[in-house]
C-alpha positions as CSV (number, residue, x, y, z in Angstrom):
1,M,28.3,10.0,3.8
2,A,29.8,6.3,5.2
3,K,28.6,3.2,3.5
4,R,25.4,2.2,5.5
5,T,25.7,-0.9,7.8
6,Y,23.0,-3.5,7.6
7,V,22.5,-6.1,10.5
8,R,21.4,-9.8,9.7
9,L,19.1,-11.5,11.8
10,T,16.3,-14.4,11.6
11,T,13.7,-14.0,14.1
12,A,12.5,-16.7,16.7
13,T,9.3,-18.2,15.6
14,Q,6.6,-16.0,15.9
15,T,2.7,-15.0,15.0
16,A,2.4,-13.5,11.4
17,S,0.0,-10.4,11.2
18,Y,-1.0,-8.1,8.7
19,S,1.6,-10.4,5.6
20,Y,1.5,-9.2,2.0
21,L,4.0,-11.7,0.6
22,R,3.2,-12.7,-2.7
23,E,1.8,-9.1,-4.0
24,P,2.9,-5.8,-2.4
25,D,0.3,-3.6,-0.1
26,A,-1.6,-1.4,-2.6
27,G,-4.7,-0.3,-3.4
28,R,-5.6,0.9,-0.1
29,E,-5.4,4.6,1.7
30,F,-2.3,4.0,3.7
31,S,-0.7,1.3,1.5
32,D,2.7,1.4,0.5
33,G,3.4,-0.5,-2.2
34,K,5.9,-2.9,-0.4
35,Y,5.6,-6.1,1.0
36,K,6.0,-6.8,4.5
37,T,5.0,-8.6,7.3
38,T,4.0,-7.5,10.7
39,L,5.2,-10.3,13.5
40,L,3.5,-10.3,17.2
41,I,6.4,-11.2,19.9
42,D,4.8,-12.0,22.9
43,K,6.1,-9.4,25.9
44,S,7.0,-12.7,27.7
45,D,9.7,-14.1,24.8
46,E,12.8,-12.5,26.0
47,E,14.8,-14.4,23.4
48,G,13.0,-13.4,20.5
49,L,12.7,-9.6,21.5
50,A,16.7,-9.9,22.1
51,I,17.4,-10.9,18.1
52,I,15.7,-7.9,17.4
53,R,16.8,-5.3,20.2
54,S,20.4,-6.4,19.3
55,A,20.2,-5.8,15.6
56,C,18.7,-2.4,16.1
57,E,21.4,-1.7,18.3
58,K,24.2,-2.5,16.4
59,A,22.6,-0.9,13.0
60,A,22.3,2.2,15.3
61,K,25.9,2.4,17.0
62,A,27.1,1.8,13.1
63,E,25.6,4.7,11.7
64,W,26.0,6.7,14.9
65,P,29.5,5.7,16.9
66,E,29.7,9.0,18.7
67,G,25.9,8.4,20.2
68,V,22.8,7.2,19.4
69,P,20.6,10.3,19.4
70,A,17.9,10.9,21.5
71,G,14.5,10.1,20.1
72,L,15.7,7.4,18.0
73,K,12.8,5.5,16.4
74,S,12.6,2.4,17.0
75,P,10.5,-0.5,14.3
76,L,9.4,-2.4,18.1
77,R,6.0,-0.9,18.8
78,D,4.1,-1.8,22.1
79,G,1.1,-3.8,20.9
80,A,-0.7,-1.7,23.8
81,E,-0.9,1.1,22.0
82,K,-3.3,-0.7,19.3
83,A,-5.2,-2.1,22.2
84,D,-8.5,-0.3,21.3
85,K,-9.0,-2.0,18.2
86,D,-7.9,-5.3,19.7
87,A,-7.2,-6.3,23.1
88,D,-5.3,-9.2,22.8
89,L,-2.8,-7.5,20.9
90,A,-1.5,-5.4,24.6
91,N,0.5,-8.4,25.2
92,Y,2.8,-8.4,22.3
93,Y,5.3,-6.4,21.0
94,M,4.9,-5.6,17.0
95,V,7.4,-5.4,14.8
96,T,7.3,-5.0,10.4
97,F,9.4,-6.1,8.1
98,K,9.6,-4.6,4.9
99,S,10.9,-4.7,1.1
100,Q,10.6,-3.1,-2.5
101,K,11.3,-6.7,-3.6
102,A,9.4,-10.2,-3.2
103,P,10.7,-12.2,-0.3
104,Q,11.4,-15.9,-0.8
105,L,9.1,-18.0,0.7
106,F,10.1,-21.5,2.5
107,D,8.5,-24.4,4.0
108,S,9.9,-25.6,7.2
109,S,12.4,-27.7,6.0
110,G,13.8,-25.2,4.2
111,K,12.1,-25.7,0.5
112,P,10.6,-23.1,-1.7
113,L,6.9,-22.6,-0.4
114,A,4.3,-23.8,-3.1
115,G,2.8,-20.7,-5.1
116,D,-0.6,-21.7,-4.2
117,V,0.5,-21.8,-0.4
118,N,-0.1,-18.1,1.4
119,I,0.8,-16.9,4.9
120,F,-1.9,-15.3,6.6
121,S,-2.4,-13.5,10.4
122,G,-1.9,-16.2,12.9
123,D,0.8,-18.5,10.7
124,Q,3.5,-19.3,12.5
125,V,6.9,-17.9,10.9
126,R,10.4,-17.3,11.2
127,V,11.7,-13.9,9.1
128,A,15.1,-13.4,7.8
129,G,15.9,-9.8,6.9
130,A,18.1,-6.8,7.9
131,A,18.2,-4.0,10.6
132,G,19.3,-0.7,8.8
133,A,19.2,3.3,10.4
134,Y,17.6,6.1,8.3
135,I,17.7,9.6,8.4
136,A,14.4,11.0,6.8
137,G,12.5,14.2,6.9
138,G,14.3,14.9,10.2
139,N,13.5,12.0,11.5
140,K,16.0,9.0,12.9
141,G,15.5,5.4,13.6
142,V,16.0,2.1,12.8
143,T,14.2,-0.2,10.1
144,L,13.8,-3.4,9.2
145,Y,14.3,-5.2,5.8
146,L,12.4,-8.0,4.8
147,N,14.4,-10.9,3.0
148,G,12.7,-14.1,3.3
149,V,10.3,-16.0,5.6
150,Q,10.0,-19.7,6.7
151,L,6.3,-21.0,7.1
152,I,6.7,-23.1,10.3
153,E,3.0,-23.8,11.1
154,K,-0.4,-23.0,9.5
155,K,-2.5,-21.4,11.7
156,A,-4.2,-19.1,10.0
157,M,-8.5,-19.2,9.7
158,Q,-8.4,-18.4,6.4
159,D,-7.0,-21.4,5.5
160,E,-9.1,-23.4,7.4
161,G,-12.1,-25.4,4.9
162,S,-14.8,-23.6,7.5
163,M,-14.2,-21.0,10.0
164,F,-16.6,-23.5,12.4
165,G,-15.6,-26.8,13.6
166,S,-18.1,-29.6,13.1
167,V,-21.0,-29.7,16.0
168,D,-21.9,-33.2,16.9
169,G,-25.4,-34.1,16.4
170,G,-26.3,-31.1,14.0
171,F,-27.3,-31.1,10.5
172,V,-24.9,-32.8,8.0
173,N,-25.5,-32.0,4.3
174,S,-25.6,-34.9,2.2
175,E,-26.9,-36.1,-1.6
176,S,-30.4,-37.2,0.2
177,N,-30.6,-33.6,1.5
178,E,-30.6,-32.2,-1.6
179,A,-33.8,-31.6,-4.0
180,P,-33.0,-32.8,-7.8
181,F,-32.8,-30.3,-10.2
182,E,-35.8,-30.3,-12.5
183,P,-36.4,-27.8,-15.1
184,T,-39.6,-26.1,-15.6
185,A,-39.1,-25.6,-19.4
186,E,-37.8,-26.9,-22.6
187,V,-34.5,-25.1,-23.4
188,N,-33.2,-24.7,-27.0
189,D,-30.6,-22.7,-29.2
190,S,-33.7,-20.1,-29.8
191,T,-34.6,-19.7,-25.8
192,F,-31.5,-17.1,-25.9
193,N,-30.5,-14.5,-27.8
194,F,-26.5,-14.6,-28.2
């Protein structure tokens, strides 16, 4: 068998979804133990879609130079197939990049991402990876491998201090609203059995 060809690619800036980048996806019913991120690509983003489609086409042609087989599985999925769970997905294509190894993570300037910064659904990212053909269990297709992720903009709700914005004229917690703590009984070392 000939050596497999991997076609390198770097995506345009897209929306991250379902990201497992610091730790592999594990412990859930359908976990696969891999590092991964799914990108949501707006259906009107012709440039972004062209990057994915071109890399997949080149990988498929390298694997099957005599002709790409019918029914070839693509990593590009129509979000409309998941619209029953989230109607907004109908406006996107979804594509997942995976790896057995932890990907490199970078900030928008190209410097390594600080260890306490995580990438969540909604964040704007670019992904560096590779497209490669596969043959497994009678299935033939192209998959995308994850090498690195560049965080362009934090937009994830998980990173905000609050999931709610402020409301003008509403209740504001301050020290004057808190009752001071006053113990009701004297406490000493004999009070607790250690």
